[in-house]
C-alpha positions in Angstrom: 103.6 223.8 -104.1 103.6 224.6 -100.5 101.8 222.0 -98.6 101.2 221.0 -94.9 99.5 217.6 -94.0 98.5 216.7 -90.5 97.8 213.3 -89.2 97.6 211.4 -86.0 94.1 212.6 -84.7 91.5 210.3 -83.4 89.3 209.2 -80.6 90.8 209.0 -77.1 89.7 208.7 -73.4 90.2 211.4 -71.0 93.7 211.0 -69.6 95.0 209.5 -72.8 97.7 210.7 -75.3 98.1 211.3 -79.0 100.9 212.6 -81.1 100.0 214.8 -84.1 102.3 215.1 -87.1 102.5 217.9 -89.7 104.3 216.9 -92.9 105.6 220.0 -94.7 106.8 220.3 -98.3 107.4 223.0 -100.9 109.5 225.4 -98.9 112.7 225.5 -96.8 111.1 223.9 -93.7 113.9 224.5 -91.2 114.1 228.2 -91.8 110.6 228.8 -90.6 109.0 228.8 -87.2 105.7 226.6 -87.0 102.6 226.7 -85.0 99.8 224.5 -84.0 96.3 225.8 -83.8 93.0 224.2 -82.8 89.3 225.1 -83.3 86.9 223.5 -81.0 83.1 223.1 -82.0 81.4 226.4 -81.8 84.7 228.1 -80.8 87.3 230.6 -82.4 90.4 229.3 -83.6 93.1 229.3 -80.9 96.9 229.2 -80.9 98.1 226.2 -79.1 101.9 226.0 -79.4 104.8 227.5 -81.5 108.3 226.5 -82.1 111.1 228.7 -83.6 113.0 227.8 -86.8 116.4 225.9 -87.2 117.1 224.2 -83.8 113.6 224.5 -82.5 114.9 225.3 -79.0 112.3 227.9 -78.1 108.8 227.0 -77.7 105.6 228.7 -76.4 102.2 227.2 -75.2 98.6 228.4 -74.5 98.0 228.4 -70.8 95.4 225.6 -71.2 98.0 223.1 -72.5 101.0 224.0 -70.6 102.6 220.9 -69.0 100.5 218.6 -71.1 101.6 219.3 -74.6 105.0 219.4 -76.2 105.7 220.8 -79.7 108.9 219.5 -81.5 110.3 219.4 -85.0 112.5 217.2 -87.1 114.2 219.2 -89.9 115.4 216.0 -91.6 112.0 214.8 -92.0 110.3 218.3 -92.6 107.8 217.4 -89.8 106.5 219.2 -86.8 105.0 217.3 -83.9 102.5 217.9 -81.1 102.7 215.3 -78.3 99.5 215.6 -76.3 99.2 213.9 -72.8 96.7 213.9 -70.0 94.0 214.8 -72.7 90.8 216.4 -71.4 87.3 216.6 -73.2 87.9 220.3 -73.6 90.9 219.5 -75.9 88.4 218.2 -78.4 89.0 220.1 -81.6 90.2 220.1 -85.1 94.0 220.7 -84.9 95.7 222.6 -87.7 99.3 223.1 -88.5 100.5 226.6 -89.8 103.6 228.2 -91.4 104.1 231.9 -92.0 105.7 231.0 -95.4 102.9 231.7 -97.7 100.4 232.1 -94.9 99.9 228.2 -95.2 97.5 226.1 -93.4 97.0 222.5 -93.3 93.6 220.7 -93.6 93.4 219.7 -90.0 93.1 216.6 -88.0 90.2 215.9 -85.6 90.9 215.1 -81.9 88.0 213.8 -79.8 88.4 213.3 -76.2 85.5 211.3 -74.8 84.8 208.3 -72.7 
């Protein structure tokens, strides 16, 4: 059974940091690229960051998060991460993990940036 489980969301003040995790199972994790998306209240789902397969040495980011967010992967743990720094209220959203294997989505984790 292919599964993605996100964790690490929460409430944080503007300027704060969070690290999201996405634990994968049921497929050959290292062989697939991974993506983080987010969907804010009343907004369309948006691609936040991508990382290539195997070494994870190629990453891309949405312009709105460049320089603040970092995507990474640990193939030994079948996990992809999203390190978020200098968070802003407009980063408030449900963050979802995605893998093209089986067109698989996680359930999402809520991130709320508010004072």
